[in-house]
ModelCIF file with pLDDT and N, C-alpha, C, O atoms, coordinates in Angstrom:
data_MODEL
#
_entry.id   MODEL 
#
_entity.id                         1 
_entity.type                       polymer 
_entity.pdbx_number_of_molecules   1 
#
_entity_poly.entity_id                      1 
_entity_poly.type                           'polypeptide(L)' 
_entity_poly.nstd_linkage                   no 
_entity_poly.nstd_monomer                   no 
_entity_poly.pdbx_seq_one_letter_code       MTEKTTKEEKKSVYETLSKIDVKQYLKKKMGLDYLSWA 
_entity_poly.pdbx_seq_one_letter_code_can   MTEKTTKEEKKSVYETLSKIDVKQYLKKKMGLDYLSWA 
_entity_poly.pdbx_strand_id                 A 
#
loop_
_entity_poly_seq.entity_id 
_entity_poly_seq.num 
_entity_poly_seq.mon_id 
_entity_poly_seq.hetero 
1 1  MET n 
1 2  THR n 
1 3  GLU n 
1 4  LYS n 
1 5  THR n 
1 6  THR n 
1 7  LYS n 
1 8  GLU n 
1 9  GLU n 
1 10 LYS n 
1 11 LYS n 
1 12 SER n 
1 13 VAL n 
1 14 TYR n 
1 15 GLU n 
1 16 THR n 
1 17 LEU n 
1 18 SER n 
1 19 LYS n 
1 20 ILE n 
1 21 ASP n 
1 22 VAL n 
1 23 LYS n 
1 24 GLN n 
1 25 TYR n 
1 26 LEU n 
1 27 LYS n 
1 28 LYS n 
1 29 LYS n 
1 30 MET n 
1 31 GLY n 
1 32 LEU n 
1 33 ASP n 
1 34 TYR n 
1 35 LEU n 
1 36 SER n 
1 37 TRP n 
1 38 ALA n 
#
_struct_asym.id          A 
_struct_asym.entity_id   1 
#
loop_
_ma_qa_metric.id 
_ma_qa_metric.mode 
_ma_qa_metric.name 
_ma_qa_metric.software_group_id 
_ma_qa_metric.type 
1 global pLDDT . pLDDT 
2 local  pLDDT . pLDDT 
#
_ma_qa_metric_global.metric_id      1 
_ma_qa_metric_global.metric_value   83.42 
_ma_qa_metric_global.model_id       1 
_ma_qa_metric_global.ordinal_id     1 
#
loop_
_ma_qa_metric_local.label_asym_id 
_ma_qa_metric_local.label_comp_id 
_ma_qa_metric_local.label_seq_id 
_ma_qa_metric_local.metric_id 
_ma_qa_metric_local.metric_value 
_ma_qa_metric_local.model_id 
_ma_qa_metric_local.ordinal_id 
A MET 1  2 54.00 1 1  
A THR 2  2 59.00 1 2  
A GLU 3  2 64.00 1 3  
A LYS 4  2 67.00 1 4  
A THR 5  2 64.00 1 5  
A THR 6  2 67.00 1 6  
A LYS 7  2 67.00 1 7  
A GLU 8  2 63.00 1 8  
A GLU 9  2 65.00 1 9  
A LYS 10 2 65.00 1 10 
A LYS 11 2 72.00 1 11 
A SER 12 2 82.00 1 12 
A VAL 13 2 89.00 1 13 
A TYR 14 2 88.00 1 14 
A GLU 15 2 90.00 1 15 
A THR 16 2 90.00 1 16 
A LEU 17 2 91.00 1 17 
A SER 18 2 91.00 1 18 
A LYS 19 2 93.00 1 19 
A ILE 20 2 93.00 1 20 
A ASP 21 2 95.00 1 21 
A VAL 22 2 93.00 1 22 
A LYS 23 2 93.00 1 23 
A GLN 24 2 94.00 1 24 
A TYR 25 2 93.00 1 25 
A LEU 26 2 93.00 1 26 
A LYS 27 2 94.00 1 27 
A LYS 28 2 94.00 1 28 
A LYS 29 2 92.00 1 29 
A MET 30 2 94.00 1 30 
A GLY 31 2 93.00 1 31 
A LEU 32 2 95.00 1 32 
A ASP 33 2 94.00 1 33 
A TYR 34 2 93.00 1 34 
A LEU 35 2 92.00 1 35 
A SER 36 2 90.00 1 36 
A TRP 37 2 86.00 1 37 
A ALA 38 2 78.00 1 38 
#
loop_
_atom_site.group_PDB 
_atom_site.id 
_atom_site.type_symbol 
_atom_site.label_atom_id 
_atom_site.label_alt_id 
_atom_site.label_comp_id 
_atom_site.label_asym_id 
_atom_site.label_entity_id 
_atom_site.label_seq_id 
_atom_site.pdbx_PDB_ins_code 
_atom_site.Cartn_x 
_atom_site.Cartn_y 
_atom_site.Cartn_z 
_atom_site.occupancy 
_atom_site.B_iso_or_equiv 
_atom_site.pdbx_formal_charge 
_atom_site.auth_seq_id 
_atom_site.auth_comp_id 
_atom_site.auth_asym_id 
_atom_site.auth_atom_id 
_atom_site.pdbx_PDB_model_num 
ATOM 1   N N  . MET A 1 1  ? 136.641 121.080 127.872 1.00 54.00 ? 1  MET A N  1 
ATOM 2   C CA . MET A 1 1  ? 137.154 121.808 126.727 1.00 54.00 ? 1  MET A CA 1 
ATOM 3   C C  . MET A 1 1  ? 137.697 120.801 125.718 1.00 54.00 ? 1  MET A C  1 
ATOM 4   O O  . MET A 1 1  ? 138.439 119.887 126.078 1.00 54.00 ? 1  MET A O  1 
ATOM 5   N N  . THR A 1 2  ? 137.334 120.971 124.497 1.00 59.00 ? 2  THR A N  1 
ATOM 6   C CA . THR A 1 2  ? 137.786 120.053 123.454 1.00 59.00 ? 2  THR A CA 1 
ATOM 7   C C  . THR A 1 2  ? 139.086 120.551 122.841 1.00 59.00 ? 2  THR A C  1 
ATOM 8   O O  . THR A 1 2  ? 139.480 121.703 123.023 1.00 59.00 ? 2  THR A O  1 
ATOM 9   N N  . GLU A 1 3  ? 139.738 119.664 122.116 1.00 64.00 ? 3  GLU A N  1 
ATOM 10  C CA . GLU A 1 3  ? 140.991 120.038 121.448 1.00 64.00 ? 3  GLU A CA 1 
ATOM 11  C C  . GLU A 1 3  ? 140.743 121.124 120.411 1.00 64.00 ? 3  GLU A C  1 
ATOM 12  O O  . GLU A 1 3  ? 141.567 122.024 120.248 1.00 64.00 ? 3  GLU A O  1 
ATOM 13  N N  . LYS A 1 4  ? 139.632 121.052 119.719 1.00 67.00 ? 4  LYS A N  1 
ATOM 14  C CA . LYS A 1 4  ? 139.306 122.042 118.698 1.00 67.00 ? 4  LYS A CA 1 
ATOM 15  C C  . LYS A 1 4  ? 139.186 123.433 119.322 1.00 67.00 ? 4  LYS A C  1 
ATOM 16  O O  . LYS A 1 4  ? 139.696 124.409 118.771 1.00 67.00 ? 4  LYS A O  1 
ATOM 17  N N  . THR A 1 5  ? 138.514 123.523 120.468 1.00 64.00 ? 5  THR A N  1 
ATOM 18  C CA . THR A 1 5  ? 138.352 124.809 121.152 1.00 64.00 ? 5  THR A CA 1 
ATOM 19  C C  . THR A 1 5  ? 139.716 125.373 121.545 1.00 64.00 ? 5  THR A C  1 
ATOM 20  O O  . THR A 1 5  ? 139.961 126.569 121.386 1.00 64.00 ? 5  THR A O  1 
ATOM 21  N N  . THR A 1 6  ? 140.602 124.525 122.054 1.00 67.00 ? 6  THR A N  1 
ATOM 22  C CA . THR A 1 6  ? 141.929 124.966 122.468 1.00 67.00 ? 6  THR A CA 1 
ATOM 23  C C  . THR A 1 6  ? 142.696 125.534 121.277 1.00 67.00 ? 6  THR A C  1 
ATOM 24  O O  . THR A 1 6  ? 143.317 126.590 121.400 1.00 67.00 ? 6  THR A O  1 
ATOM 25  N N  . LYS A 1 7  ? 142.667 124.866 120.138 1.00 67.00 ? 7  LYS A N  1 
ATOM 26  C CA . LYS A 1 7  ? 143.369 125.349 118.952 1.00 67.00 ? 7  LYS A CA 1 
ATOM 27  C C  . LYS A 1 7  ? 142.791 126.678 118.482 1.00 67.00 ? 7  LYS A C  1 
ATOM 28  O O  . LYS A 1 7  ? 143.533 127.565 118.060 1.00 67.00 ? 7  LYS A O  1 
ATOM 29  N N  . GLU A 1 8  ? 141.482 126.820 118.553 1.00 63.00 ? 8  GLU A N  1 
ATOM 30  C CA . GLU A 1 8  ? 140.844 128.072 118.140 1.00 63.00 ? 8  GLU A CA 1 
ATOM 31  C C  . GLU A 1 8  ? 141.269 129.212 119.059 1.00 63.00 ? 8  GLU A C  1 
ATOM 32  O O  . GLU A 1 8  ? 141.524 130.321 118.588 1.00 63.00 ? 8  GLU A O  1 
ATOM 33  N N  . GLU A 1 9  ? 141.348 128.954 120.372 1.00 65.00 ? 9  GLU A N  1 
ATOM 34  C CA . GLU A 1 9  ? 141.759 129.986 121.318 1.00 65.00 ? 9  GLU A CA 1 
ATOM 35  C C  . GLU A 1 9  ? 143.200 130.402 121.064 1.00 65.00 ? 9  GLU A C  1 
ATOM 36  O O  . GLU A 1 9  ? 143.506 131.594 121.086 1.00 65.00 ? 9  GLU A O  1 
ATOM 37  N N  . LYS A 1 10 ? 144.085 129.450 120.824 1.00 65.00 ? 10 LYS A N  1 
ATOM 38  C CA . LYS A 1 10 ? 145.483 129.772 120.557 1.00 65.00 ? 10 LYS A CA 1 
ATOM 39  C C  . LYS A 1 10 ? 145.610 130.587 119.285 1.00 65.00 ? 10 LYS A C  1 
ATOM 40  O O  . LYS A 1 10 ? 146.374 131.550 119.241 1.00 65.00 ? 10 LYS A O  1 
ATOM 41  N N  . LYS A 1 11 ? 144.881 130.219 118.266 1.00 72.00 ? 11 LYS A N  1 
ATOM 42  C CA . LYS A 1 11 ? 144.912 130.970 117.019 1.00 72.00 ? 11 LYS A CA 1 
ATOM 43  C C  . LYS A 1 11 ? 144.425 132.387 117.252 1.00 72.00 ? 11 LYS A C  1 
ATOM 44  O O  . LYS A 1 11 ? 144.994 133.336 116.713 1.00 72.00 ? 11 LYS A O  1 
ATOM 45  N N  . SER A 1 12 ? 143.397 132.536 118.036 1.00 82.00 ? 12 SER A N  1 
ATOM 46  C CA . SER A 1 12 ? 142.841 133.843 118.326 1.00 82.00 ? 12 SER A CA 1 
ATOM 47  C C  . SER A 1 12 ? 143.862 134.707 119.078 1.00 82.00 ? 12 SER A C  1 
ATOM 48  O O  . SER A 1 12 ? 144.012 135.890 118.774 1.00 82.00 ? 12 SER A O  1 
ATOM 49  N N  . VAL A 1 13 ? 144.548 134.133 120.037 1.00 89.00 ? 13 VAL A N  1 
ATOM 50  C CA . VAL A 1 13 ? 145.565 134.868 120.798 1.00 89.00 ? 13 VAL A CA 1 
ATOM 51  C C  . VAL A 1 13 ? 146.694 135.287 119.868 1.00 89.00 ? 13 VAL A C  1 
ATOM 52  O O  . VAL A 1 13 ? 147.146 136.431 119.919 1.00 89.00 ? 13 VAL A O  1 
ATOM 53  N N  . TYR A 1 14 ? 147.154 134.369 119.017 1.00 88.00 ? 14 TYR A N  1 
ATOM 54  C CA . TYR A 1 14 ? 148.227 134.693 118.079 1.00 88.00 ? 14 TYR A CA 1 
ATOM 55  C C  . TYR A 1 14 ? 147.795 135.802 117.131 1.00 88.00 ? 14 TYR A C  1 
ATOM 56  O O  . TYR A 1 14 ? 148.537 136.756 116.899 1.00 88.00 ? 14 TYR A O  1 
ATOM 57  N N  . GLU A 1 15 ? 146.601 135.673 116.588 1.00 90.00 ? 15 GLU A N  1 
ATOM 58  C CA . GLU A 1 15 ? 146.115 136.688 115.660 1.00 90.00 ? 15 GLU A CA 1 
ATOM 59  C C  . GLU A 1 15 ? 146.023 138.048 116.334 1.00 90.00 ? 15 GLU A C  1 
ATOM 60  O O  . GLU A 1 15 ? 146.348 139.067 115.725 1.00 90.00 ? 15 GLU A O  1 
ATOM 61  N N  . THR A 1 16 ? 145.586 138.069 117.574 1.00 90.00 ? 16 THR A N  1 
ATOM 62  C CA . THR A 1 16 ? 145.472 139.329 118.316 1.00 90.00 ? 16 THR A CA 1 
ATOM 63  C C  . THR A 1 16 ? 146.846 139.935 118.567 1.00 90.00 ? 16 THR A C  1 
ATOM 64  O O  . THR A 1 16 ? 147.058 141.117 118.298 1.00 90.00 ? 16 THR A O  1 
ATOM 65  N N  . LEU A 1 17 ? 147.772 139.148 119.077 1.00 91.00 ? 17 LEU A N  1 
ATOM 66  C CA . LEU A 1 17 ? 149.093 139.669 119.435 1.00 91.00 ? 17 LEU A CA 1 
ATOM 67  C C  . LEU A 1 17 ? 149.944 139.999 118.216 1.00 91.00 ? 17 LEU A C  1 
ATOM 68  O O  . LEU A 1 17 ? 150.753 140.925 118.265 1.00 91.00 ? 17 LEU A O  1 
ATOM 69  N N  . SER A 1 18 ? 149.777 139.262 117.128 1.00 91.00 ? 18 SER A N  1 
ATOM 70  C CA . SER A 1 18 ? 150.598 139.506 115.949 1.00 91.00 ? 18 SER A CA 1 
ATOM 71  C C  . SER A 1 18 ? 150.255 140.826 115.257 1.00 91.00 ? 18 SER A C  1 
ATOM 72  O O  . SER A 1 18 ? 151.025 141.309 114.428 1.00 91.00 ? 18 SER A O  1 
ATOM 73  N N  . LYS A 1 19 ? 149.126 141.397 115.586 1.00 93.00 ? 19 LYS A N  1 
ATOM 74  C CA . LYS A 1 19 ? 148.717 142.668 114.980 1.00 93.00 ? 19 LYS A CA 1 
ATOM 75  C C  . LYS A 1 19 ? 149.285 143.877 115.724 1.00 93.00 ? 19 LYS A C  1 
ATOM 76  O O  . LYS A 1 19 ? 149.150 145.005 115.250 1.00 93.00 ? 19 LYS A O  1 
ATOM 77  N N  . ILE A 1 20 ? 149.913 143.666 116.873 1.00 93.00 ? 20 ILE A N  1 
ATOM 78  C CA . ILE A 1 20 ? 150.462 144.771 117.667 1.00 93.00 ? 20 ILE A CA 1 
ATOM 79  C C  . ILE A 1 20 ? 151.781 145.232 117.061 1.00 93.00 ? 20 ILE A C  1 
ATOM 80  O O  . ILE A 1 20 ? 152.684 144.425 116.840 1.00 93.00 ? 20 ILE A O  1 
ATOM 81  N N  . ASP A 1 21 ? 151.891 146.536 116.792 1.00 95.00 ? 21 ASP A N  1 
ATOM 82  C CA . ASP A 1 21 ? 153.119 147.104 116.235 1.00 95.00 ? 21 ASP A CA 1 
ATOM 83  C C  . ASP A 1 21 ? 154.100 147.389 117.369 1.00 95.00 ? 21 ASP A C  1 
ATOM 84  O O  . ASP A 1 21 ? 153.834 148.248 118.211 1.00 95.00 ? 21 ASP A O  1 
ATOM 85  N N  . VAL A 1 22 ? 155.224 146.687 117.404 1.00 93.00 ? 22 VAL A N  1 
ATOM 86  C CA . VAL A 1 22 ? 156.201 146.831 118.472 1.00 93.00 ? 22 VAL A CA 1 
ATOM 87  C C  . VAL A 1 22 ? 157.484 147.509 118.001 1.00 93.00 ? 22 VAL A C  1 
ATOM 88  O O  . VAL A 1 22 ? 158.483 147.510 118.719 1.00 93.00 ? 22 VAL A O  1 
ATOM 89  N N  . LYS A 1 23 ? 157.464 148.082 116.806 1.00 93.00 ? 23 LYS A N  1 
ATOM 90  C CA . LYS A 1 23 ? 158.669 148.693 116.241 1.00 93.00 ? 23 LYS A CA 1 
ATOM 91  C C  . LYS A 1 23 ? 159.273 149.748 117.164 1.00 93.00 ? 23 LYS A C  1 
ATOM 92  O O  . LYS A 1 23 ? 160.493 149.893 117.230 1.00 93.00 ? 23 LYS A O  1 
ATOM 93  N N  . GLN A 1 24 ? 158.427 150.478 117.870 1.00 94.00 ? 24 GLN A N  1 
ATOM 94  C CA . GLN A 1 24 ? 158.950 151.535 118.753 1.00 94.00 ? 24 GLN A CA 1 
ATOM 95  C C  . GLN A 1 24 ? 159.736 150.960 119.943 1.00 94.00 ? 24 GLN A C  1 
ATOM 96  O O  . GLN A 1 24 ? 160.500 151.685 120.579 1.00 94.00 ? 24 GLN A O  1 
ATOM 97  N N  . TYR A 1 25 ? 159.558 149.674 120.247 1.00 93.00 ? 25 TYR A N  1 
ATOM 98  C CA . TYR A 1 25 ? 160.237 149.048 121.382 1.00 93.00 ? 25 TYR A CA 1 
ATOM 99  C C  . TYR A 1 25 ? 161.454 148.232 120.984 1.00 93.00 ? 25 TYR A C  1 
ATOM 100 O O  . TYR A 1 25 ? 162.147 147.705 121.855 1.00 93.00 ? 25 TYR A O  1 
ATOM 101 N N  . LEU A 1 26 ? 161.735 148.113 119.678 1.00 93.00 ? 26 LEU A N  1 
ATOM 102 C CA . LEU A 1 26 ? 162.863 147.313 119.217 1.00 93.00 ? 26 LEU A CA 1 
ATOM 103 C C  . LEU A 1 26 ? 164.185 147.936 119.631 1.00 93.00 ? 26 LEU A C  1 
ATOM 104 O O  . LEU A 1 26 ? 164.347 149.157 119.622 1.00 93.00 ? 26 LEU A O  1 
ATOM 105 N N  . LYS A 1 27 ? 165.116 147.082 119.990 1.00 94.00 ? 27 LYS A N  1 
ATOM 106 C CA . LYS A 1 27 ? 166.476 147.508 120.298 1.00 94.00 ? 27 LYS A CA 1 
ATOM 107 C C  . LYS A 1 27 ? 167.413 146.724 119.392 1.00 94.00 ? 27 LYS A C  1 
ATOM 108 O O  . LYS A 1 27 ? 167.056 145.656 118.896 1.00 94.00 ? 27 LYS A O  1 
ATOM 109 N N  . LYS A 1 28 ? 168.608 147.253 119.178 1.00 94.00 ? 28 LYS A N  1 
ATOM 110 C CA . LYS A 1 28 ? 169.582 146.582 118.313 1.00 94.00 ? 28 LYS A CA 1 
ATOM 111 C C  . LYS A 1 28 ? 170.773 146.121 119.142 1.00 94.00 ? 28 LYS A C  1 
ATOM 112 O O  . LYS A 1 28 ? 171.253 146.825 120.031 1.00 94.00 ? 28 LYS A O  1 
ATOM 113 N N  . LYS A 1 29 ? 171.228 144.928 118.823 1.00 92.00 ? 29 LYS A N  1 
ATOM 114 C CA . LYS A 1 29 ? 172.415 144.400 119.475 1.00 92.00 ? 29 LYS A CA 1 
ATOM 115 C C  . LYS A 1 29 ? 173.122 143.502 118.463 1.00 92.00 ? 29 LYS A C  1 
ATOM 116 O O  . LYS A 1 29 ? 172.526 142.560 117.941 1.00 92.00 ? 29 LYS A O  1 
ATOM 117 N N  . MET A 1 30 ? 174.365 143.790 118.194 1.00 94.00 ? 30 MET A N  1 
ATOM 118 C CA . MET A 1 30 ? 175.170 143.030 117.241 1.00 94.00 ? 30 MET A CA 1 
ATOM 119 C C  . MET A 1 30 ? 174.462 142.922 115.886 1.00 94.00 ? 30 MET A C  1 
ATOM 120 O O  . MET A 1 30 ? 174.509 141.874 115.242 1.00 94.00 ? 30 MET A O  1 
ATOM 121 N N  . GLY A 1 31 ? 173.813 143.996 115.459 1.00 93.00 ? 31 GLY A N  1 
ATOM 122 C CA . GLY A 1 31 ? 173.167 144.041 114.156 1.00 93.00 ? 31 GLY A CA 1 
ATOM 123 C C  . GLY A 1 31 ? 171.809 143.357 114.086 1.00 93.00 ? 31 GLY A C  1 
ATOM 124 O O  . GLY A 1 31 ? 171.231 143.257 113.004 1.00 93.00 ? 31 GLY A O  1 
ATOM 125 N N  . LEU A 1 32 ? 171.284 142.882 115.219 1.00 95.00 ? 32 LEU A N  1 
ATOM 126 C CA . LEU A 1 32 ? 170.004 142.192 115.246 1.00 95.00 ? 32 LEU A CA 1 
ATOM 127 C C  . LEU A 1 32 ? 168.978 143.026 116.017 1.00 95.00 ? 32 LEU A C  1 
ATOM 128 O O  . LEU A 1 32 ? 169.326 143.723 116.970 1.00 95.00 ? 32 LEU A O  1 
ATOM 129 N N  . ASP A 1 33 ? 167.728 142.950 115.602 1.00 94.00 ? 33 ASP A N  1 
ATOM 130 C CA . ASP A 1 33 ? 166.641 143.598 116.328 1.00 94.00 ? 33 ASP A CA 1 
ATOM 131 C C  . ASP A 1 33 ? 166.082 142.633 117.354 1.00 94.00 ? 33 ASP A C  1 
ATOM 132 O O  . ASP A 1 33 ? 165.939 141.441 117.083 1.00 94.00 ? 33 ASP A O  1 
ATOM 133 N N  . TYR A 1 34 ? 165.763 143.152 118.541 1.00 93.00 ? 34 TYR A N  1 
ATOM 134 C CA . TYR A 1 34 ? 165.172 142.295 119.565 1.00 93.00 ? 34 TYR A CA 1 
ATOM 135 C C  . TYR A 1 34 ? 164.280 143.121 120.474 1.00 93.00 ? 34 TYR A C  1 
ATOM 136 O O  . TYR A 1 34 ? 164.391 144.346 120.518 1.00 93.00 ? 34 TYR A O  1 
ATOM 137 N N  . LEU A 1 35 ? 163.406 142.457 121.190 1.00 92.00 ? 35 LEU A N  1 
ATOM 138 C CA . LEU A 1 35 ? 162.566 143.093 122.196 1.00 92.00 ? 35 LEU A CA 1 
ATOM 139 C C  . LEU A 1 35 ? 163.109 142.740 123.560 1.00 92.00 ? 35 LEU A C  1 
ATOM 140 O O  . LEU A 1 35 ? 163.277 141.563 123.878 1.00 92.00 ? 35 LEU A O  1 
ATOM 141 N N  . SER A 1 36 ? 163.384 143.740 124.365 1.00 90.00 ? 36 SER A N  1 
ATOM 142 C CA . SER A 1 36 ? 163.871 143.514 125.713 1.00 90.00 ? 36 SER A CA 1 
ATOM 143 C C  . SER A 1 36 ? 162.720 143.022 126.595 1.00 90.00 ? 36 SER A C  1 
ATOM 144 O O  . SER A 1 36 ? 161.608 143.547 126.524 1.00 90.00 ? 36 SER A O  1 
ATOM 145 N N  . TRP A 1 37 ? 162.989 142.024 127.415 1.00 86.00 ? 37 TRP A N  1 
ATOM 146 C CA . TRP A 1 37 ? 161.958 141.516 128.326 1.00 86.00 ? 37 TRP A CA 1 
ATOM 147 C C  . TRP A 1 37 ? 161.922 142.308 129.623 1.00 86.00 ? 37 TRP A C  1 
ATOM 148 O O  . TRP A 1 37 ? 160.977 142.189 130.403 1.00 86.00 ? 37 TRP A O  1 
ATOM 149 N N  . ALA A 1 38 ? 162.923 143.096 129.848 1.00 78.00 ? 38 ALA A N  1 
ATOM 150 C CA . ALA A 1 38 ? 163.002 143.840 131.119 1.00 78.00 ? 38 ALA A CA 1 
ATOM 151 C C  . ALA A 1 38 ? 162.028 144.981 131.212 1.00 78.00 ? 38 ALA A C  1 
ATOM 152 O O  . ALA A 1 38 ? 161.992 145.682 132.223 1.00 78.00 ? 38 ALA A O  1 
#
């Protein structure tokens, strides 16, 4: 696997995950929004 292929795969994963709407899972704590890992 070349370095170029690795960068392309990471970009693809980021692009895929960044399109997911997670607003329904946001929680608030001390005035900040966060996603619970639990």
